[in-house]
All heavy atoms as an XYZ file, in Angstrom:
984
protein
N       0.840     -1.190     -0.003
C      -0.014     -0.011      0.008
C       0.874      1.244      0.015
O       1.838      1.324      0.755
C      -0.909     -0.018      1.261
C      -1.872      1.161      1.252
S      -3.290      0.824      2.301
C      -2.808      1.619      3.786
N       0.535      2.157     -0.872
C       1.341      3.404     -0.981
C       0.972      4.339      0.136
O      -0.189      4.562      0.474
C       1.032      4.047     -2.323
C       1.898      5.223     -2.622
C       1.673      5.730     -4.058
C       2.607      6.890     -4.249
N       2.461      7.368     -5.637
N       2.021      4.909      0.763
C       1.826      5.824      1.858
C       1.548      7.255      1.320
O       2.142      7.718      0.341
C       3.116      5.842      2.743
C       2.965      6.668      4.006
C       4.187      6.525      4.887
O       5.133      5.820      4.575
N       4.145      7.209      5.980
N       0.677      7.974      1.954
C       0.331      9.329      1.568
C       1.472     10.234      1.968
O       2.053     10.182      3.070
C      -1.001      9.787      2.295
C      -1.255     11.274      2.006
C      -2.127      8.927      1.919
N       1.847     11.128      1.062
C       2.914     12.112      1.327
C       2.338     13.323      2.054
O       1.635     14.159      1.416
C       3.562     12.578      0.017
C       4.638     13.615      0.220
O       5.047     13.927      1.350
N       5.169     14.149     -0.869
N       2.526     13.405      3.354
C       1.986     14.562      4.169
C       2.777     15.854      3.916
O       2.381     16.910      4.383
C       1.987     14.230      5.671
C       1.070     13.073      5.994
C       3.429     13.983      6.197
N       3.850     15.758      3.127
C       4.605     16.960      2.758
C       4.335     17.449      1.289
O       5.033     18.284      0.800
C       6.098     16.669      2.917
C       6.500     16.406      4.332
C       6.559     15.087      4.874
C       6.778     17.454      5.232
C       6.915     14.867      6.166
C       7.082     17.209      6.551
C       7.173     15.910      6.992
O       7.505     15.685      8.354
N       3.286     16.869      0.677
C       2.972     17.274     -0.673
C       2.776     18.762     -0.788
O       2.133     19.344      0.114
C       1.697     16.556     -1.155
C       1.313     16.960     -2.513
N       1.950     16.452     -3.622
C       0.328     17.817     -2.982
C       1.378     16.979     -4.728
N       0.442     17.819     -4.308
N       3.304     19.488     -1.738
C       3.869     19.006     -2.987
C       5.404     18.708     -2.975
O       6.009     18.503     -3.997
C       3.575     20.209     -3.960
C       3.697     21.374     -3.026
C       3.170     20.918     -1.718
N       5.958     18.719     -1.778
C       7.358     18.513     -1.636
C       7.716     17.030     -1.480
O       6.880     16.235     -1.073
C       7.895     19.232     -0.395
C       7.833     20.681     -0.426
C       6.690     21.354      0.087
C       8.811     21.476     -0.999
C       6.614     22.759      0.044
C       8.719     22.846     -1.023
C       7.603     23.492     -0.484
N       8.951     16.685     -1.732
C       9.507     15.396     -1.325
C      10.311     15.670     -0.068
O      10.984     16.688      0.076
C      10.434     14.871     -2.435
C       9.775     14.585     -3.769
C      10.817     14.182     -4.826
C       8.695     13.506     -3.628
N      10.198     14.801      0.907
C      10.799     14.922      2.197
C      11.984     13.959      2.298
O      11.872     12.763      1.840
C       9.829     14.623      3.283
C      10.399     14.642      4.677
C      10.587     15.844      5.313
C      10.727     13.480      5.318
C      11.139     15.898      6.567
C      11.298     13.528      6.601
C      11.489     14.722      7.231
N      13.061     14.416      2.859
C      14.245     13.500      3.130
C      14.914     13.938      4.434
O      14.809     15.051      4.864
C      15.217     13.474      1.949
O      15.869     14.727      1.863
N      15.607     12.986      5.016
C      16.328     13.172      6.249
C      17.701     12.632      6.175
O      17.884     11.476      5.709
C      15.613     12.555      7.455
O      14.325     13.172      7.599
C      16.382     12.656      8.708
N      18.697     13.344      6.629
C      20.043     12.819      6.787
C      20.542     13.305      8.136
O      20.698     14.510      8.354
C      20.986     13.288      5.672
C      22.371     12.794      5.801
C      22.639     11.460      5.542
C      23.429     13.637      6.206
C      23.936     10.937      5.670
C      24.683     13.159      6.340
C      24.967     11.777      6.083
N      20.698     12.380      9.028
C      21.085     12.641     10.423
C      19.980     13.536     10.991
O      18.839     13.189     11.094
C      22.457     13.185     10.571
C      23.521     12.187     10.107
C      24.877     12.626     10.331
C      25.839     11.515      9.853
N      27.211     11.849     10.099
N      20.334     14.782     11.468
C      19.368     15.681     12.056
C      18.913     16.759     11.058
O      18.168     17.667     11.462
C      19.937     16.318     13.304
C      20.106     15.317     14.435
C      20.781     15.923     15.661
N      20.661     17.318     15.745
C      20.216     18.004     16.818
N      19.841     17.338     17.853
N      20.185     19.327     16.845
N      19.344     16.702      9.831
C      18.957     17.643      8.819
C      17.783     17.090      7.978
O      17.950     16.116      7.254
C      20.128     18.014      7.901
C      19.729     19.046      6.877
O      19.004     20.047      7.207
O      20.122     18.885      5.665
N      16.656     17.734      8.091
C      15.471     17.357      7.317
C      15.372     18.324      6.126
O      15.712     19.501      6.270
C      14.219     17.451      8.128
C      14.281     16.706      9.485
N      14.361     15.328      9.526
C      14.361     17.125     10.729
C      14.444     14.952     10.788
N      14.460     16.055     11.558
N      14.880     17.846      5.017
C      14.741     18.795      3.896
C      13.499     18.482      3.083
O      13.061     17.363      3.017
C      15.997     18.724      3.019
O      16.149     17.478      2.460
N      13.022     19.524      2.468
C      11.928     19.471      1.485
C      12.470     19.841      0.169
O      13.270     20.740      0.059
C      10.777     20.405      1.860
C      10.061     20.184      3.193
C       9.007     21.312      3.382
C       9.409     18.848      3.200
N      12.065     19.149     -0.869
C      12.487     19.456     -2.200
C      11.259     19.619     -3.118
O      10.383     18.788     -3.071
C      13.404     18.385     -2.782
C      13.888     18.744     -4.174
S      14.794     17.414     -4.991
C      13.470     16.343     -5.465
N      11.285     20.689     -3.896
C      10.192     20.966     -4.840
C      10.819     20.852     -6.212
O      11.629     21.666     -6.561
C       9.590     22.342     -4.611
C       8.341     22.725     -5.350
C       7.208     21.808     -4.998
C       7.983     24.146     -5.055
N      10.410     19.875     -7.006
C      10.988     19.717     -8.285
C      10.142     20.387     -9.426
O      10.687     20.860    -10.388
C      11.245     18.250     -8.619
O      10.102     17.503     -8.569
N       8.828     20.398     -9.277
C       7.950     21.106    -10.208
C       7.819     22.554     -9.740
O       7.053     22.831     -8.805
C       6.616     20.423    -10.330
C       5.700     21.122    -11.338
O       6.112     22.174    -11.919
O       4.564     20.673    -11.508
N       8.571     23.447    -10.325
C       8.647     24.802     -9.807
C       7.587     25.773    -10.366
O       7.596     26.921    -10.084
C      10.039     25.423    -10.039
C      11.201     24.686     -9.398
C      12.493     25.331     -9.778
C      11.007     24.593     -7.917
N       6.659     25.198    -11.162
C       5.596     26.029    -11.717
C       6.187     27.220    -12.539
O       5.805     28.345    -12.373
C       4.637     26.506    -10.666
C       4.045     25.432     -9.821
C       2.935     24.680    -10.569
C       2.249     23.711     -9.643
N       1.082     23.142    -10.210
N       7.098     26.886    -13.451
C       7.838     27.904    -14.220
C       6.903     28.863    -14.933
O       7.142     30.091    -14.856
C       8.686     27.198    -15.288
C       9.715     26.231    -14.790
C       9.538     24.866    -14.654
C      11.015     26.481    -14.259
N      10.685     24.272    -14.173
C      11.589     25.279    -13.900
C      11.749     27.677    -14.096
C      12.868     25.182    -13.368
C      13.030     27.544    -13.586
C      13.589     26.338    -13.241
N       5.871     28.387    -15.595
C       4.976     29.244    -16.391
C       4.289     30.279    -15.533
O       4.102     31.422    -15.935
C       3.970     28.428    -17.169
C       4.591     27.656    -18.311
C       3.566     26.900    -19.098
C       4.258     26.155    -20.253
N       3.354     25.463    -21.106
N       3.869     29.893    -14.356
C       3.235     30.839    -13.457
C       4.144     31.999    -13.084
O       3.770     33.170    -13.093
C       2.706     30.130    -12.173
N       5.413     31.651    -12.766
C       6.331     32.730    -12.436
C       6.733     33.552    -13.652
O       6.848     34.758    -13.558
C       7.595     32.059    -11.793
C       7.487     31.814    -10.315
C       6.949     30.620     -9.906
C       7.874     32.735     -9.420
C       6.785     30.338     -8.546
C       7.743     32.479     -8.033
C       7.227     31.281     -7.617
N       6.914     32.907    -14.838
C       7.300     33.610    -16.063
C       6.234     34.643    -16.396
O       6.534     35.701    -16.870
C       7.485     32.618    -17.178
C       8.749     31.829    -17.020
C       8.868     30.692    -18.054
O       7.942     30.471    -18.852
O       9.907     29.974    -18.027
N       4.955     34.379    -16.137
C       3.893     35.304    -16.473
C       4.009     36.583    -15.606
O       3.381     37.594    -15.887
C       2.512     34.659    -16.350
O       2.209     34.396    -15.019
N       4.791     36.506    -14.539
C       5.028     37.651    -13.681
C       6.474     38.179    -13.795
O       7.002     38.892    -12.913
C       4.814     37.270    -12.200
C       3.395     36.930    -11.908
N       2.414     37.874    -11.549
C       2.760     35.753    -11.939
C       1.254     37.288    -11.367
N       1.424     35.976    -11.608
N       7.130     37.816    -14.930
C       8.519     38.268    -15.228
C       9.540     37.749    -14.233
O      10.526     38.369    -13.973
C       8.653     39.764    -15.343
C       7.795     40.289    -16.500
O       7.744     39.641    -17.556
O       7.185     41.381    -16.336
N       9.321     36.527    -13.695
C      10.348     35.857    -12.896
C      10.741     34.566    -13.560
O       9.940     34.012    -14.382
C       9.757     35.479    -11.487
C       9.649     36.658    -10.574
C       8.513     37.436    -10.529
C      10.760     37.017     -9.750
C       8.391     38.503     -9.610
C      10.681     38.130     -8.921
C       9.488     38.829     -8.799
N      11.891     34.050    -13.263
C      12.307     32.786    -13.827
C      11.566     31.621    -13.264
O      11.264     30.621    -13.928
C      13.814     32.557    -13.584
C      14.706     33.529    -14.324
C      16.171     33.270    -13.842
C      14.600     33.422    -15.819
N      11.200     31.694    -11.989
C      10.540     30.581    -11.314
C      11.532     29.550    -10.808
O      11.158     28.405    -10.539
N      12.783     29.951    -10.613
C      13.772     29.020    -10.102
C      13.760     28.946     -8.595
O      12.856     29.506     -7.948
C      15.166     29.442    -10.622
C      15.559     30.826    -10.164
O      14.923     31.458     -9.324
O      16.637     31.318    -10.615
N      14.693     28.215     -7.996
C      14.714     28.081     -6.596
C      14.827     29.383     -5.816
O      14.273     29.562     -4.746
N      15.565     30.355     -6.367
C      15.695     31.640     -5.737
C      14.388     32.381     -5.704
O      14.066     33.080     -4.745
C      16.754     32.471     -6.466
C      18.176     31.941     -6.244
C      19.183     32.678     -7.046
O      18.886     33.769     -7.609
O      20.378     32.237     -7.054
N      13.593     32.289     -6.764
C      12.299     32.955     -6.784
C      11.327     32.310     -5.775
O      10.585     33.026     -5.090
C      11.693     32.948     -8.213
C      12.440     33.785     -9.195
O      13.160     34.698     -8.753
O      12.314     33.597    -10.393
N      11.376     31.025     -5.653
C      10.532     30.347     -4.603
C      10.960     30.751     -3.235
O      10.152     30.998     -2.340
C      10.626     28.777     -4.766
C       9.575     28.299     -5.712
C       9.751     28.014     -7.036
C       8.247     28.013     -5.448
N       8.583     27.594     -7.560
C       7.616     27.576     -6.615
C       7.504     28.086     -4.268
C       6.260     27.217     -6.654
C       6.133     27.763     -4.344
C       5.518     27.308     -5.520
N      12.296     30.864     -2.985
C      12.767     31.261     -1.717
C      12.300     32.738     -1.428
O      11.852     33.022     -0.271
C      14.335     31.239     -1.657
N      12.364     33.579     -2.421
C      11.896     34.980     -2.255
C      10.403     34.983     -1.875
O      10.012     35.628     -0.894
C      12.095     35.746     -3.551
C      11.599     37.188     -3.603
C      12.384     38.073     -2.638
C      11.715     37.700     -5.043
N       9.622     34.200     -2.582
C       8.148     34.160     -2.289
C       7.919     33.675     -0.871
O       7.154     34.332     -0.129
C       7.483     33.218     -3.314
C       5.958     33.137     -3.188
C       5.387     32.797     -4.590
C       5.523     32.036     -2.281
N       8.564     32.549     -0.482
C       8.264     32.016      0.849
C       8.891     32.861      1.964
O       8.272     32.942      3.065
C       8.728     30.522      0.889
C       7.775     29.595      0.209
C       8.336     28.194      0.224
C       6.374     29.664      0.781
N      10.076     33.399      1.758
C      10.655     34.256      2.791
C       9.733     35.448      3.054
O       9.497     35.807      4.243
C      12.026     34.725      2.421
C      13.106     33.702      2.532
C      14.442     34.202      2.159
O      14.804     34.098      0.953
O      15.194     34.693      3.021
N       9.241     36.082      2.009
C       8.363     37.209      2.190
C       7.028     36.828      2.812
O       6.531     37.490      3.694
C       8.112     37.952      0.853
C       9.319     38.712      0.391
O      10.220     39.033      1.202
N       9.419     38.996     -0.915
N       6.475     35.687      2.370
C       5.244     35.240      2.933
C       5.365     34.919      4.436
O       4.537     35.361      5.225
C       4.772     33.930      2.218
C       3.450     33.356      2.702
S       2.988     31.864      1.855
C       2.232     32.583      0.403
N       6.426     34.292      4.812
C       6.674     33.949      6.209
C       7.008     35.166      7.040
O       6.608     35.259      8.213
C       7.756     32.887      6.377
C       7.398     31.503      5.908
C       8.640     30.604      5.858
C       6.337     30.919      6.772
N       7.692     36.168      6.484
C       8.020     37.390      7.216
C       6.709     38.095      7.565
O       6.676     38.796      8.592
C       8.924     38.299      6.428
O       8.279     38.876      5.343
N       5.631     37.904      6.801
C       4.380     38.509      7.129
C       3.473     37.635      7.986
O       2.876     38.074      8.916
C       3.628     38.839      5.817
C       2.311     39.507      5.975
C       1.722     39.928      4.638
O       0.944     39.092      4.063
O       2.029     41.042      4.249
N       3.474     36.322      7.649
C       2.492     35.465      8.285
C       3.015     34.720      9.504
O       2.250     34.380     10.423
C       1.954     34.448      7.303
C       1.175     35.073      6.231
C       0.623     34.040      5.300
C      -0.233     34.744      4.211
N      -1.426     34.044      3.900
N       4.292     34.372      9.512
C       4.889     33.554     10.615
C       6.409     33.751     10.715
O       7.149     32.837     10.408
C       4.492     32.103     10.373
C       4.747     31.221     11.600
O       5.487     31.600     12.497
N       4.116     30.063     11.584
N       6.832     34.945     11.177
C       8.275     35.205     11.234
C       9.035     34.208     12.157
O      10.216     33.902     11.855
C       8.366     36.632     11.838
C       7.004     37.196     11.671
C       6.059     36.082     11.606
N       8.435     33.666     13.161
C       9.125     32.744     14.041
C       9.465     31.447     13.340
O      10.447     30.782     13.568
C       8.350     32.485     15.323
O       7.080     31.866     15.015
N       8.606     31.045     12.378
C       8.847     29.870     11.610
C      10.018     30.061     10.645
O      10.863     29.192     10.464
C       7.604     29.472     10.784
C       7.659     28.203      9.940
C       7.974     26.999     10.829
C       6.332     28.029      9.225
N      10.126     31.258     10.109
C      11.209     31.604      9.172
C      12.548     31.418      9.829
O      13.507     30.993      9.185
C      11.031     33.075      8.680
C      11.976     33.576      7.660
C      11.947     32.726      6.412
C      11.642     35.059      7.378
N      12.662     31.706     11.120
C      13.937     31.587     11.830
C      14.414     30.138     11.934
O      15.611     29.903     12.169
C      13.781     32.117     13.267
C      13.491     33.633     13.257
C      13.110     34.150     14.646
O      13.233     33.412     15.614
O      12.684     35.351     14.709
N      13.563     29.183     11.729
C      13.942     27.737     11.860
C      14.371     27.104     10.556
O      14.664     25.923     10.489
C      12.704     26.940     12.391
C      12.257     27.408     13.825
C      11.011     26.652     14.214
C      10.563     27.136     15.583
N       9.371     26.430     16.010
N      14.364     27.916      9.453
C      14.558     27.365      8.136
C      15.837     27.873      7.475
O      16.258     28.994      7.720
C      13.389     27.712      7.231
C      12.007     27.356      7.752
C      10.943     27.982      6.838
C      11.811     25.880      7.826
N      16.382     27.068      6.573
C      17.470     27.488      5.686
C      17.045     27.118      4.274
O      16.621     25.973      4.046
C      18.780     26.775      6.011
O      19.105     26.982      7.380
C      19.908     27.226      5.134
N      17.105     28.093      3.371
C      16.709     27.830      1.981
C      17.945     27.426      1.210
O      19.023     27.969      1.330
C      16.101     29.083      1.355
C      14.760     29.444      2.033
C      14.726     30.391      3.033
C      13.580     28.886      1.582
C      13.531     30.706      3.655
C      12.389     29.175      2.165
C      12.332     30.102      3.201
N      17.745     26.463      0.339
C      18.847     25.978     -0.505
C      19.165     27.004     -1.598
O      18.337     27.912     -1.866
N      20.300     26.861     -2.244
C      20.690     27.816     -3.272
C      20.755     27.180     -4.638
O      21.381     27.714     -5.530
C      22.055     28.418     -2.913
C      23.160     27.393     -2.747
O      22.875     26.209     -2.958
O      24.262     27.807     -2.409
N      19.967     26.114     -4.841
C      19.903     25.498     -6.142
C      19.070     26.315     -7.067
O      18.143     27.003     -6.651
C      19.275     24.098     -6.007
C      20.079     23.128     -5.164
C      19.735     23.228     -3.668
O      18.900     24.079     -3.301
O      20.358     22.498     -2.867
N      19.300     26.173     -8.359
C      18.561     26.932     -9.358
C      17.439     26.114     -9.906
O      16.291     26.597    -10.030
C      19.461     27.411    -10.483
O      20.516     28.211     -9.963
C      18.761     28.221    -11.533
N      17.667     24.860    -10.259
C      16.692     24.058    -10.966
C      15.718     23.354    -10.089
O      14.861     22.585    -10.545
C      17.404     23.077    -11.938
C      18.229     23.758    -13.003
C      18.919     22.684    -13.817
C      17.338     24.649    -13.889
N      15.894     23.509     -8.779
C      14.924     22.970     -7.826
C      14.897     23.870     -6.601
O      15.753     24.760     -6.468
C      15.306     21.539     -7.433
C      16.509     21.353     -6.573
S      16.695     19.662     -6.098
C      18.436     19.403     -6.491
N      14.011     23.632     -5.722
C      13.841     24.459     -4.547
C      13.950     23.576     -3.339
O      13.173     22.541     -3.260
C      12.513     25.243     -4.566
C      12.249     25.989     -3.312
C      13.107     26.988     -2.850
C      11.144     25.690     -2.540
C      12.861     27.644     -1.673
C      10.881     26.365     -1.399
C      11.725     27.378     -0.973
N      14.791     23.874     -2.402
C      14.901     23.079     -1.178
C      14.864     23.992      0.077
O      15.235     25.144      0.032
C      16.209     22.279     -1.120
O      17.279     23.153     -1.220
C      16.273     21.271     -2.227
N      14.341     23.413      1.152
C      14.312     24.044      2.471
C      14.845     23.008      3.429
O      14.477     21.824      3.410
C      12.845     24.401      2.870
C      12.135     25.164      1.805
C      12.869     25.113      4.203
C      10.656     25.325      2.097
N      15.684     23.474      4.319
C      16.303     22.584      5.329
C      15.964     23.089      6.730
O      15.806     24.266      6.954
C      17.851     22.548      5.189
C      18.278     22.153      3.883
N      18.560     20.851      3.527
C      18.553     22.813      2.752
C      18.916     20.724      2.264
N      18.908     21.956      1.791
N      15.847     22.174      7.672
C      15.594     22.471      9.058
C      15.853     21.267      9.903
O      15.733     20.146      9.454
C      14.131     22.958      9.254
O      13.901     23.282     10.579
N      16.241     21.484     11.138
C      16.291     20.435     12.139
C      14.926     20.154     12.726
O      14.721     19.174     13.369
C      17.331     20.763     13.240
C      18.739     20.764     12.753
C      19.756     20.983     13.908
O      19.327     21.141     15.049
O      20.934     21.000     13.599
N      13.989     21.093     12.522
C      12.645     21.018     13.032
C      11.690     20.426     12.015
O      11.245     21.140     11.057
C      12.192     22.381     13.492
C      10.864     22.407     14.186
O      10.080     21.453     14.019
O      10.586     23.373     14.905
N      11.357     19.179     12.168
C      10.457     18.491     11.223
C       9.100     19.151     11.193
O       8.468     19.242     10.114
C      10.370     17.009     11.635
C      10.150     16.059     10.574
C      10.265     14.630     11.169
C       9.816     13.623     10.187
N       9.899     12.212     10.747
N       8.620     19.614     12.340
C       7.276     20.230     12.385
C       7.276     21.550     11.568
O       6.282     21.891     10.972
C       6.887     20.508     13.798
C       6.618     19.246     14.589
O       6.248     18.182     13.968
O       6.755     19.222     15.830
N       8.397     22.293     11.598
C       8.491     23.538     10.806
C       8.376     23.223      9.320
O       7.677     23.951      8.609
C       9.800     24.191     11.091
N       8.965     22.144      8.908
C       8.850     21.783      7.468
C       7.437     21.334      7.105
O       6.964     21.617      6.081
C       9.868     20.660      7.111
C      11.340     21.107      7.177
C      12.248     19.944      6.860
C      11.609     22.283      6.233
N       6.808     20.640      8.059
C       5.445     20.231      7.796
C       4.560     21.450      7.686
O       3.637     21.506      6.819
C       4.956     19.298      8.922
C       3.639     18.648      8.597
N       2.437     19.132      9.135
C       3.341     17.550      7.829
C       1.473     18.386      8.680
N       1.971     17.434      7.879
N       4.741     22.444      8.494
C       3.960     23.683      8.410
C       4.187     24.405      7.078
O       3.200     24.918      6.480
C       4.320     24.662      9.561
N       5.427     24.391      6.588
C       5.697     24.990      5.255
C       4.969     24.199      4.164
O       4.328     24.779      3.277
C       7.197     24.973      4.957
C       7.916     25.929      5.853
C       7.492     25.251      3.499
C       7.583     27.368      5.620
N       5.028     22.890      4.217
C       4.358     22.033      3.250
C       2.843     22.348      3.203
O       2.246     22.425      2.158
C       4.630     20.616      3.482
N       2.253     22.449      4.409
C       0.809     22.796      4.456
C       0.480     24.143      3.853
O      -0.489     24.289      3.176
C       0.302     22.710      5.922
C       0.192     21.280      6.437
C      -0.292     21.211      7.892
O      -0.092     22.204      8.649
O      -0.873     20.190      8.246
N       1.325     25.100      4.174
C       1.164     26.443      3.649
C       1.224     26.438      2.088
O       0.343     27.083      1.455
C       2.226     27.394      4.194
C       2.060     28.818      3.802
S       3.378     29.874      4.550
C       3.021     29.671      6.288
N       2.243     25.784      1.551
C       2.349     25.751      0.078
C       1.250     24.933     -0.544
O       0.746     25.282     -1.611
C       3.773     25.226     -0.323
C       3.893     24.998     -1.813
C       4.849     26.193      0.165
N       0.870     23.860      0.074
C      -0.229     23.045     -0.428
C      -1.501     23.853     -0.665
O      -2.201     23.566     -1.620
C      -0.535     21.870      0.551
C      -1.631     21.015      0.106
C      -1.450     20.018     -0.844
C      -2.896     21.149      0.690
C      -2.524     19.198     -1.249
C      -3.949     20.339      0.298
C      -3.748     19.354     -0.667
N      -1.716     24.872      0.188
C      -2.926     25.691      0.064
C      -3.010     26.380     -1.274
O      -4.114     26.606     -1.809
C      -2.918     26.756      1.177
C      -3.102     26.193      2.528
C      -4.488     25.675      2.831
O      -5.454     26.311      2.348
O      -4.623     24.611      3.490
N      -1.867     26.749     -1.925
C      -1.924     27.512     -3.137
C      -1.266     26.837     -4.343
O      -1.440     27.250     -5.477
C      -1.330     28.909     -2.963
C       0.117     28.964     -2.664
C       1.054     28.893     -3.626
C       0.566     29.086     -1.358
C       2.403     28.953     -3.361
C       1.874     29.179     -1.021
C       2.840     29.096     -2.048
N      -0.529     25.783     -4.121
C       0.326     25.198     -5.162
C      -0.404     24.685     -6.366
O      -0.028     24.981     -7.533
C       1.137     24.047     -4.523
C       2.129     23.427     -5.482
C       3.363     24.039     -5.694
C       1.882     22.198     -6.053
C       4.286     23.434     -6.575
C       2.816     21.641     -6.905
C       3.996     22.279     -7.149
O       4.882     21.675     -7.977
N      -1.530     24.014     -6.193
C      -2.263     23.449     -7.329
C      -3.490     24.275     -7.751
O      -4.210     23.877     -8.631
C      -2.757     21.980     -6.982
C      -1.602     21.060     -6.987
O      -0.682     21.176     -7.813
O      -1.614     20.087     -6.161
N      -3.626     25.503     -7.215
C      -4.715     26.382     -7.523
C      -4.076     27.568     -8.292
O      -3.442     28.420     -7.662
C      -5.427     26.810     -6.273
C      -6.577     27.737     -6.550
O      -6.511     28.651     -7.424
O      -7.628     27.579     -5.864
N      -4.275     27.603     -9.617
C      -3.621     28.619    -10.420
C      -3.885     30.028     -9.977
O      -3.006     30.872     -9.929
C      -3.979     28.468    -11.890
C      -3.369     27.208    -12.577
O      -2.374     26.686    -11.994
O      -3.880     26.805    -13.627
N      -5.136     30.294     -9.606
C      -5.519     31.659     -9.163
C      -4.791     32.029     -7.870
O      -4.263     33.136     -7.746
C      -7.016     31.770     -8.975
C      -7.791     31.714    -10.300
O      -7.201     32.004    -11.368
O      -8.963     31.348    -10.292
N      -4.801     31.133     -6.917
C      -4.065     31.439     -5.664
C      -2.565     31.474     -5.818
O      -1.880     32.349     -5.249
C      -4.428     30.319     -4.606
C      -5.806     30.404     -4.001
C      -6.012     29.239     -3.033
C      -6.024     31.688     -3.270
N      -2.039     30.627     -6.724
C      -0.572     30.649     -7.007
C      -0.192     32.030     -7.563
O       0.729     32.666     -7.125
C      -0.191     29.539     -7.923
C       1.276     29.514     -8.399
C       2.245     29.399     -7.190
C       1.490     28.353     -9.406
N      -0.964     32.498     -8.578
C      -0.705     33.807     -9.158
C      -0.849     34.951     -8.125
O      -0.085     35.889     -8.126
C      -1.632     34.069    -10.391
C      -1.210     33.293    -11.586
N      -0.123     33.663    -12.371
C      -1.688     32.135    -12.127
C       0.026     32.794    -13.356
N      -0.896     31.862    -13.231
N      -1.844     34.811     -7.273
C      -2.026     35.870     -6.217
C      -0.830     35.890     -5.277
O      -0.342     36.960     -4.864
C      -3.292     35.579     -5.440
N      -0.339     34.709     -4.894
C       0.863     34.656     -4.031
C       2.095     35.144     -4.702
O       2.913     35.865     -4.087
C       1.061     33.184     -3.546
S      -0.110     32.632     -2.347
N       2.277     34.840     -5.977
C       3.412     35.390     -6.710
C       3.336     36.902     -6.752
O       4.314     37.631     -6.512
C       3.525     34.762     -8.103
C       3.870     33.312     -8.039
C       4.589     35.482     -8.981
C       3.707     32.492     -9.296
N       2.150     37.429     -7.106
C       1.956     38.863     -7.153
C       2.240     39.555     -5.833
O       2.903     40.595     -5.764
C       0.508     39.194     -7.572
O       0.257     38.612     -8.904
C       0.273     40.678     -7.636
N       1.782     38.953     -4.752
C       1.950     39.559     -3.425
C       3.360     39.377     -2.863
O       3.955     40.318     -2.299
C       0.935     38.982     -2.463
C       1.114     39.360     -1.001
C       0.590     40.706     -0.693
N       0.789     41.068      0.673
C       1.525     42.096      1.046
N       2.037     42.914      0.211
N       1.698     42.334      2.386
N       3.926     38.220     -2.986
C       5.111     37.898     -2.230
C       6.421     37.799     -3.000
O       7.513     37.943     -2.432
C       4.945     36.559     -1.463
C       3.836     36.703     -0.424
C       2.655     36.013     -0.599
C       3.998     37.484      0.691
C       1.622     36.104      0.333
C       2.973     37.636      1.647
C       1.782     36.915      1.461
O       0.812     37.034      2.391
N       6.319     37.630     -4.306
C       7.569     37.568     -5.104
C       7.978     39.016     -5.477
O       7.903     39.388     -6.604
C       7.379     36.690     -6.341
N       8.407     39.729     -4.449
C       8.831     41.156     -4.623
C      10.177     41.315     -3.894
O      10.346     40.899     -2.788
C       7.801     42.073     -3.986
C       6.442     41.968     -4.560
C       5.484     42.884     -3.827
O       5.863     43.946     -3.347
N       4.226     42.475     -3.700
N      11.052     42.005     -4.574
C      12.391     42.197     -3.982
C      12.335     43.235     -2.846
O      13.127     43.191     -1.958
C      13.426     42.681     -5.071
C      13.675     41.546     -6.024
C      13.164     41.562     -7.329
C      14.433     40.464     -5.640
C      13.437     40.531     -8.200
C      14.690     39.394     -6.500
C      14.191     39.482     -7.831
O      14.448     38.430     -8.660
N      11.466     44.210     -2.956
C      11.361     45.210     -1.851
C      10.022     45.054     -1.146
O       9.196     45.969     -1.115
C      11.538     46.616     -2.471
C      12.938     46.833     -3.054
C      13.122     48.210     -3.559
O      12.419     49.151     -3.185
O      14.016     48.363     -4.401
N       9.835     43.880     -0.589
C       8.598     43.519      0.043
C       8.444     44.205      1.398
O       9.386     44.292      2.180
C       8.551     42.023      0.230
C       7.327     41.508      0.939
C       6.143     41.429      0.242
C       7.347     41.146      2.247
C       4.970     40.986      0.832
C       6.189     40.691      2.871
C       5.019     40.610      2.190
N       7.248     44.714      1.659
C       6.919     45.319      2.923
C       5.774     44.507      3.561
O       4.660     44.591      3.061
C       6.469     46.773      2.766
C       7.556     47.735      2.280
C       8.619     47.943      3.314
O       8.283     47.864      4.529
O       9.781     48.133      2.942
N       6.009     43.734      4.585
C       4.923     42.943      5.185
C       3.859     43.834      5.809
O       4.189     44.859      6.311
C       5.599     42.115      6.310
C       7.055     42.486      6.280
C       7.287     43.583      5.257
N       2.651     43.403      5.695
C       1.561     44.067      6.414
C       1.591     43.621      7.824
O       1.791     42.472      8.159
C       0.211     43.630      5.784
C      -0.005     44.190      4.381
C      -1.376     43.799      3.797
O      -2.245     43.312      4.578
O      -1.560     43.959      2.609
N       1.375     44.625      8.713
C       1.289     44.290     10.117
C      -0.037     43.606     10.435
O      -1.071     44.160     10.063
C       1.433     45.524     10.968
C       2.775     46.252     10.847
C       2.762     47.534     11.674
C       3.941     45.362     11.307
N       0.039     42.429     10.955
C      -1.146     41.667     11.284
C      -1.424     41.847     12.777
O      -0.661     41.414     13.611
C      -1.011     40.187     10.933
C      -0.703     40.039      9.470
C      -2.192     39.375     11.328
C      -0.309     38.661      9.054
N      -2.492     42.561     13.064
C      -2.848     42.782     14.450
C      -3.637     41.611     15.001
O      -4.480     41.070     14.352
C      -3.603     44.111     14.614
O      -4.856     43.993     13.947
N      -3.344     41.271     16.225
C      -4.076     40.212     16.894
C      -5.038     40.852     17.877
O      -4.591     41.448     18.863
C      -3.102     39.281     17.654
C      -2.196     38.549     16.676
C      -1.268     37.639     17.401
C      -0.381     36.893     16.419
N       0.600     36.087     17.077
N      -6.338     40.748     17.586
C      -7.299     41.346     18.452
C      -7.633     40.410     19.627
O      -7.581     39.197     19.469
C      -8.578     41.707     17.692
O      -9.007     40.536     17.012
N      -7.880     40.991     20.756
C      -8.141     40.165     21.952
C      -9.520     39.610     21.961
O     -10.452     40.112     21.580
C      -8.021     40.996     23.214
O      -7.030     41.939     23.128
């Protein structure tokens, strides 16, 4: 029986205490329509900006790979990687949400919106 990948759309691997997620389908066309290459650096830009706005404490637990033809994230915290996978899963296969995320977060001079927590 095939096991469900709880890290979809990523592939998950572990070596000693270093866990990593790898994204091989980078959705090139979606990024190209916004004048980006859609390489690993563009994915890192999108997710770093998204996390700086939505979950800065999670961002501190991650290291982004520097590969061009794929996108990787490393962490010693397996739960942090699972949270990233869930976040990306929300928009990865939905073209409209993917384009909205690229428009919002794939910016070099990104300014996060302050999210106020009401009591």
